[in-house]
C-alpha positions in Angstrom: 79.0 -48.0 13.7 79.6 -50.8 11.3 82.9 -51.7 12.9 81.3 -51.6 16.4 78.5 -53.8 15.3 80.9 -56.2 13.7 82.9 -56.4 16.8 79.8 -56.8 18.9 78.7 -59.6 16.7 82.1 -61.3 17.1 82.3 -60.6 20.8 84.7 -58.3 22.7 87.4 -60.1 24.5 88.9 -57.3 26.7 88.1 -54.1 28.6 90.2 -52.0 26.2 88.2 -53.1 23.2 84.9 -52.3 25.0 86.1 -48.8 25.8 87.2 -48.1 22.3 83.8 -49.3 20.9 81.9 -47.2 23.4 84.0 -44.1 22.5 83.3 -44.6 18.8 79.6 -44.9 19.4 79.5 -41.7 21.5 81.4 -39.8 18.8 79.0 -40.8 16.1 76.0 -40.0 18.3 77.3 -36.5 18.9 77.8 -36.0 15.1 74.2 -37.1 14.5 72.9 -34.8 17.1 74.8 -31.9 15.6 73.3 -32.6 12.1 69.8 -32.7 13.6 70.4 -29.4 15.5 71.7 -27.7 12.3 68.7 -28.9 10.3 66.3 -27.6 12.9 68.1 -24.2 13.0 67.8 -23.9 9.2 64.2 -24.7 9.3 63.6 -22.1 12.0 65.4 -19.4 9.9 63.2 -20.2 6.9 60.0 -19.8 9.0 61.3 -16.5 10.4 61.9 -15.3 6.9 58.4 -16.2 5.8 57.0 -14.4 8.8 59.0 -11.2 7.9 57.7 -11.4 4.3 54.1 -11.7 5.6 54.6 -8.6 7.8 56.3 -6.7 5.0 54.0 -7.5 2.2 50.7 -8.7 3.8 49.9 -5.9 6.2 50.0 -3.0 3.7 47.8 -4.9 1.3 45.2 -5.4 4.0 45.4 -1.8 5.0 45.1 -0.7 1.4 42.0 -2.8 1.0 40.4 -1.4 4.1 41.2 2.3 3.2 40.8 2.2 -0.6 38.4 5.2 -0.4 40.4 7.3 2.1 42.6 9.2 -0.4 39.6 10.4 -2.4 37.6 11.2 0.8 40.5 13.3 2.2 41.0 15.1 -1.1 37.3 15.8 -1.5 37.2 17.2 2.1 40.1 19.6 1.3 38.4 20.7 -1.9 35.0 21.4 -0.2 36.6 23.3 2.7 39.2 25.4 1.0 39.0 24.8 -2.8 42.3 22.9 -2.8 41.9 20.5 -5.7 45.5 19.3 -5.9 44.6 16.0 -4.2 41.8 15.4 -6.6 44.0 16.2 -9.6 46.6 13.8 -8.2 43.9 11.1 -8.1 43.1 11.8 -11.8 46.8 11.7 -12.9 47.8 8.7 -10.8 44.6 6.7 -11.3 44.0 6.3 -7.6 40.6 5.6 -6.0 38.4 7.3 -8.6 39.9 7.3 -12.1 36.7 8.8 -13.5 37.1 12.2 -11.7 36.6 15.2 -13.9 38.2 18.6 -14.1 37.1 21.5 -12.0 35.3 23.1 -14.9 32.6 20.4 -14.6 33.1 19.6 -11.0 34.6 16.6 -9.3 33.0 13.2 -8.5 32.2 13.0 -4.8 33.8 10.2 -2.8 32.0 6.9 -2.7 31.0 7.1 0.9 29.1 10.4 0.4 27.6 9.2 -2.9 26.3 6.0 -1.1 24.8 8.2 1.6 22.9 10.2 -0.9 21.7 7.2 -2.7 20.5 5.5 0.4 18.5 8.6 1.3 16.8 8.6 -2.1 15.8 5.0 -1.9 14.5 5.2 1.7 12.1 8.1 1.0 8.4 8.0 -0.1 9.0 8.3 -3.8 8.2 6.1 -6.8 11.9 5.3 -6.8 11.2 3.0 -3.8 9.0 0.6 -5.9 10.2 1.3 -9.5 12.9 -0.5 -11.5 16.1 1.5 -11.1 19.0 0.9 -13.4 22.5 2.4 -13.6 23.7 3.4 -17.1 26.8 5.1 -18.5 25.2 6.4 -21.7 22.9 9.5 -22.2 19.8 7.3 -22.6 18.5 3.8 -21.8 16.5 1.7 -24.2 14.0 -0.9 -23.0 12.8 -3.5 -25.5 9.2 -4.7 -24.9 7.9 -7.8 -26.6 4.1 -7.4 -26.7 3.3 -10.4 -28.9 1.9 -13.7 -27.7 3.7 -16.8 -28.7 1.5 -18.9 -30.9 0.7 -22.3 -29.4 -1.9 -25.1 -29.8 -2.5 -28.8 -29.6 -0.8 -30.7 -32.4 -2.2 -33.9 -34.0 -0.1 -36.5 -35.7 -1.1 -35.8 -39.3 -2.6 -32.2 -39.4 -0.5 -29.3 -40.7 0.8 -26.8 -38.2 0.3 -23.1 -38.7 3.2 -20.6 -38.4 3.4 -18.5 -35.3 2.9 -14.8 -35.6 5.9 -12.4 -35.9 6.9 -10.9 -32.6 5.9 -7.3 -32.0 9.0 -5.7 -30.3 8.7 -2.1 -29.2 11.6 0.1 -28.1 11.1 2.7 -25.3 14.0 5.1 -25.0 14.5 6.8 -21.6 16.6 10.0 -22.0 18.7 11.1 -19.0 18.3 14.7 -17.8 20.5 16.7 -15.5 19.3 17.2 -12.0 21.0 19.8 -9.9 21.1 21.2 -6.4 23.1 24.2 -5.0 23.3 24.4 -1.3 25.5 27.1 0.3 27.6 27.5 3.5 29.7 30.3 5.0 33.5 30.0 4.7 33.7 30.5 8.5 31.6 27.3 9.0 33.7 25.4 6.5 36.9 26.4 8.3 35.6 24.8 11.5 37.3 21.4 11.7 34.4 20.1 13.9 31.9 20.7 11.1 31.1 17.6 9.1 31.1 19.2 5.6 30.7 15.9 3.8 27.7 14.8 5.9 26.1 18.3 5.6 26.5 18.3 1.9 25.1 14.8 1.4 22.0 15.7 3.4 21.4 19.0 1.6 21.9 17.4 -1.9 19.7 14.4 -1.0 16.8 16.7 0.2 16.8 18.7 -3.0 17.1 15.7 -5.2 14.3 13.9 -3.3 11.8 16.7 -3.9 12.7 17.2 -7.6 12.7 13.5 -8.4 9.5 12.6 -6.6 7.6 15.3 -8.4 9.0 14.4 -11.8 8.4 10.6 -11.5 4.7 11.4 -11.0 3.9 14.5 -13.1 7.1 15.2 -15.1 6.4 16.3 -18.7 9.6 14.8 -20.1 11.0 18.3 -21.0 14.4 18.5 -19.3 13.1 16.2 -16.7 11.9 12.5 -16.4 8.4 11.7 -17.7 5.9 11.0 -14.9 3.6 8.0 -15.2 0.5 10.3 -14.7 1.3 12.2 -17.9 0.8 9.1 -20.0 -2.5 8.9 -22.1 -5.4 7.5 -20.0 -8.5 5.6 -21.2 -11.3 3.7 -19.5 -10.0 0.3 -18.7 -12.8 -1.4 -20.7 -11.2 0.1 -23.9 -7.6 -0.1 -22.8 -4.9 -0.4 -25.5 -1.1 -0.4 -25.4 0.4 3.1 -25.1 -2.1 4.3 -22.5 -3.0 3.6 -18.8 -6.4 2.2 -18.0 -8.5 3.6 -15.3 -11.7 2.7 -13.3 -14.1 5.3 -12.0 -14.8 6.0 -8.3 -18.6 6.3 -8.9 -18.9 9.9 -7.8 -17.9 13.2 -9.4 -15.3 14.3 -6.8 -15.4 11.7 -4.1 -16.0 8.0 -3.4 -19.5 6.8 -4.0 -22.0 7.4 -1.1 -22.9 3.7 -1.0 -20.4 0.9 -1.7 -17.5 3.3 -1.5 -15.0 0.5 -1.4 -16.3 -1.2 -4.5 -14.2 1.1 -6.8 -11.0 0.0 -5.0 -11.9 -3.7 -5.5 -12.5 -2.9 -9.2 -9.2 -1.2 -9.4 -7.3 -4.2 -7.9 -9.0 -6.7 -10.3 -8.6 -4.5 -13.3 -4.9 -5.4 -13.1 -3.8 -8.8 -14.6 -3.0 -11.5 -12.1 0.6 -11.6 -13.3 1.1 -8.0 -12.1 -1.0 -8.2 -8.9 1.6 -10.4 -7.1 4.1 -7.5 -6.9 1.6 -4.6 -7.0 1.4 -1.6 -4.7 -1.0 1.3 -4.1 0.2 4.9 -4.5 -1.6 7.9 -3.1 -1.0 11.0 -1.0 -1.8 11.5 2.7 -5.2 13.1 2.1 -6.4 10.2 0.0 -5.0 7.8 2.5 -6.9 9.5 5.3 -10.2 8.9 3.4 -9.4 5.3 2.4 -8.4 4.1 5.8 -11.9 4.7 7.1 -13.4 2.3 4.6 -14.9 -1.0 5.7 -16.1 -4.0 3.8 -19.6 -5.5 3.9 -18.7 -7.3 7.1 -17.5 -4.2 8.9 -13.8 -5.0 8.6 -11.3 -2.2 7.7 -9.7 -2.5 4.3 -6.6 -0.7 5.6 -4.1 -2.4 7.9 -1.3 -0.5 9.6 2.2 -1.8 9.5 3.0 -3.6 12.7 6.8 -3.3 12.6 9.2 -0.4 11.9 9.7 -0.1 8.2 6.8 -2.4 7.3 4.4 -0.6 5.0 0.7 -0.1 5.6 -1.5 -2.3 3.4 -4.8 -1.9 1.7 -6.6 -5.1 0.8 -3.4 -6.9 1.6 -1.2 -4.8 -0.8 1.5 -2.3 0.3 0.7 1.4 0.2 3.3 4.0 -0.8 2.4 7.5 0.5 3.6 9.9 -2.2 2.7 13.5 -1.6 3.1 14.4 -5.3 0.0 12.4 -6.1 -3.1 14.7 -6.7 -5.7 15.3 -4.1 -9.2 13.9 -4.5 -11.0 16.2 -6.9 -13.3 16.1 -9.9 -11.5 14.2 -12.7 -8.4 13.6 -10.6 -6.4 10.4 -10.9 -5.6 10.4 -7.2 -4.8 6.7 -6.7 -2.7 4.3 -8.7 -2.3 0.5 -8.4 0.2 -1.6 -10.2 3.5 -3.4 -10.4 5.8 -0.4 -10.7 8.9 -2.6 -11.0 7.6 -3.7 -14.3 5.6 -0.6 -15.2 8.1 2.3 -14.5 11.8 2.4 -15.1 14.3 5.0 -13.6 17.6 5.2 -15.4 20.5 7.1 -13.8 24.2 7.6 -14.0 25.8 6.4 -10.7 28.3 9.3 -10.5 27.6 12.6 -8.6 29.6 15.8 -9.4 30.2 18.8 -7.2 31.6 22.1 -8.3 32.7 24.6 -5.6 31.9 28.3 -6.3 33.2 30.8 -3.7 32.6 33.9 -5.9 28.9 34.1 -6.8 27.4 34.4 -3.3 30.1 36.0 -1.1 30.6 35.5 1.8 29.0 32.1 1.2 30.3 29.3 -0.8 28.0 27.6 -3.3 28.2 23.9 -4.1 26.7 23.0 -7.5 25.9 19.3 -7.4 24.6 17.5 -10.5 23.6 14.0 -11.5 21.8 12.6 -14.6 18.5 10.7 -14.3 15.5 9.8 -16.4 12.3 7.9 -16.1 9.3 6.7 -18.1 6.5 4.1 -18.2 7.9 0.9 -19.7 4.9 -1.4 -19.4 1.5 0.2 -19.8 -0.3 -3.0 -18.7 1.3 -3.0 -15.3 -0.3 0.2 -13.9 -4.0 1.1 -13.4 -5.5 4.4 -12.1 -8.6 5.4 -10.1 -10.4 8.4 -11.6 -12.7 10.4 -9.4 -15.7 10.6 -11.7 -19.0 8.9 -12.4 -17.6 7.1 -15.4 
């Protein structure tokens, strides 16, 4: 090209020189085109290689992320149907899916999908669990530290001496976890039916048994091998309330609401609770008590009770949600048939997140028993956050 340009600059005197110059230019152009084509081909090969690596390494990673629970679910299904625990033992040895699975002597941890199904059923039911503080723990107990002291404060002057603040009064409440069990059974013929959803059936049966046992314990449990219910705490008239007991107000009649001003006791119950707790407070009562309360009207003839307008929206009493819990006592002489408070602050439920199942094909032939266990505890953690209505004159 340099020579051609040089000649061009000097001028070409004859046809032969013009032809030679043109031939050299075309040869150099072909060489340049070949280099460009080669570079483009190399670039295309590199892109194809990257695409193959994406297919080889990327897709299995996405599949593994989407099916991380499948190995455990399949192994659990085989164990429930036939007692084949090789797949579950393989998960323990290789550390797949659920590395916390236990030996068959204590049962195996159910797959995460079944466990989540049971947990959602427990939360969606009419139990104190729906409004309490629920924490997951890995130990055998759960400690709650309560600071009941008031921080000293005051207005300071420029020259006056300042007094020392009082020492904090910190109290420890220990919630012990207890074993909750259920033992549904099914025939082996039913388990052999591939169309039978054994995991869904087991989740429903376990949840039903757990719901009944938990709900009763969270209200009336004595704390012996079961959670301690909030109604088992010491109770005193709210005028003389002190920490360690639940305060109550009287209905005004021995075994009923007062004949006149029947709604006054409910107003008194609401305002017996401190304002800091009322913002998140709920009523708790059973259906019979609710049937009596929803007929009440204020002085202007308006009903105190308002039905929930949308699905899943709770009924309200004086603007506060109402939880219908059938384990609450009926209206009777001396009964604490209604509670009002911030149960998120006032009652704590501690539980281990794992659920174990042990298959027993021997004890109830021709049926197969499934012994399911979990650990749960509960207790009052803030005695100022819950108030009761006692059906009495005082």
